[in-house]
C-alpha positions in Angstrom: 4.1 -5.1 17.8 5.2 -8.5 16.0 4.2 -8.7 12.3 5.3 -10.8 9.3 5.4 -9.5 5.9 3.2 -10.3 2.9 3.5 -10.1 -0.7 1.1 -7.0 -0.3 3.9 -5.4 1.7 5.2 -2.1 -0.8 9.0 -2.5 0.7 11.1 1.0 -0.3 14.6 1.8 0.3 16.4 4.8 -0.4 17.7 5.6 -4.0 21.1 6.1 -2.1 21.2 2.6 -0.4 24.1 0.9 -3.1 24.3 -2.6 -0.9 22.1 -5.4 -0.4 22.2 -4.2 3.3 19.8 -1.2 3.0 17.1 -0.1 5.6 13.8 -0.8 3.9 10.1 0.8 5.1 6.8 -0.5 4.5 3.5 1.5 4.9 1.0 -1.1 6.6 -2.8 0.1 7.4 -2.1 -0.1 10.9 1.3 0.6 11.3 5.1 1.6 9.3 7.2 -1.4 9.3 11.1 -1.1 8.8 13.3 -4.0 8.0 16.9 -4.5 7.0 17.1 -5.6 3.3 19.8 -8.5 4.3 17.4 -9.8 6.9 13.9 -9.5 5.3 12.1 -11.4 8.1 13.4 -9.5 11.1 11.2 -6.7 11.0 10.1 -3.5 13.7 6.8 -1.8 13.5 5.6 1.3 14.8 2.5 3.4 14.9 1.9 5.8 12.5 1.9 8.9 15.6 5.5 7.8 16.6 6.9 7.2 12.8 5.8 11.1 12.0 7.5 11.8 14.9 10.4 10.2 14.3 10.4 11.9 10.5 9.6 15.2 12.2 12.4 14.9 14.0 15.1 13.5 11.4 13.9 16.3 9.4 14.6 19.2 11.7 18.1 17.8 12.5 17.2 16.1 16.2 19.6 13.5 15.3 22.4 14.9 13.7 25.7 14.2 14.6 27.8 17.1 16.0 
């Protein structure tokens, strides 16, 4: 799903990010977009159900390193 960012996108990043190289997230009407703050034109977009499943897995520890 190729999309470019627009002025209307509300990009946000973790308060824990202390560098200029952070993951940013923008919620759109049709998808959730993510990007590296140091490369803002390179983005990935995920449908809302896919993003919700990913966040659920993160919260459940599914991706924790053992």
